[in-house]
C-alpha positions in Angstrom: -31.1 -4.6 114.2 -27.5 -3.3 114.2 -28.6 0.3 114.1 -28.6 2.1 117.5 -28.9 5.6 116.6 -30.8 7.6 114.0 -30.8 11.1 112.5 -33.8 13.0 112.1 -34.8 16.3 110.6 -38.1 18.1 110.1 -39.4 21.1 107.9 -42.0 21.4 109.9 -42.9 21.5 114.2 -44.0 17.6 115.1 -44.8 15.1 118.3 -42.9 12.1 117.9 -42.8 8.7 119.7 -40.8 5.5 119.2 -41.8 2.0 120.1 -43.3 -0.9 118.8 -45.7 -1.8 115.3 -48.4 -0.3 117.8 -47.0 3.2 118.7 -48.9 6.2 118.1 -47.6 9.7 118.6 -49.7 12.5 120.3 -49.4 16.0 121.7 -48.1 14.9 125.0 -44.6 13.0 123.1 -41.9 14.6 122.6 -41.7 17.8 120.8 -39.6 18.1 117.6 -39.1 21.6 116.3 -38.4 22.3 112.3 -34.7 22.8 111.0 -32.4 21.0 113.2 -30.9 17.6 113.1 -31.1 15.6 115.9 -29.4 11.6 116.7 -31.6 9.6 118.9 -30.5 6.3 120.4 -33.3 3.5 119.7 -31.3 1.1 121.5 -29.5 -1.3 121.3 -26.9 -4.0 123.7 -28.7 -4.2 127.2 -32.0 -1.5 126.5 -34.9 -2.2 124.7 -34.6 -1.7 120.8 -37.0 1.1 119.1 -38.4 -0.8 116.2 -41.1 2.2 115.1 -41.5 5.7 115.0 -45.0 7.8 115.1 -45.5 11.2 114.1 -47.9 14.0 114.4 -47.6 17.2 112.9 -48.0 20.6 115.2 -50.3 22.6 112.8 -47.8 22.6 109.2 -48.0 19.7 106.6 -44.3 18.8 106.9 -41.8 15.7 106.3 -39.6 14.0 108.9 -36.4 12.5 107.4 -34.7 9.7 109.3 -31.5 8.2 108.4 -29.9 5.3 110.1 -26.1 5.3 111.9 -24.4 2.0 113.2 
């Protein structure tokens, strides 16, 4: 509940979406390239707080790494 930022890294390109437990990702969502680290705000204080992330691979199978920050 205290997490406001998460760091992401993917070793294959993908699409990502944030939302509640029903979130799904599709090709219209945020494109996330492979090989970069990116910090994402997931809300807090006066804004909505996302609790889930969905990932859709672009072509190659890969792994998305996520770590929380406060």
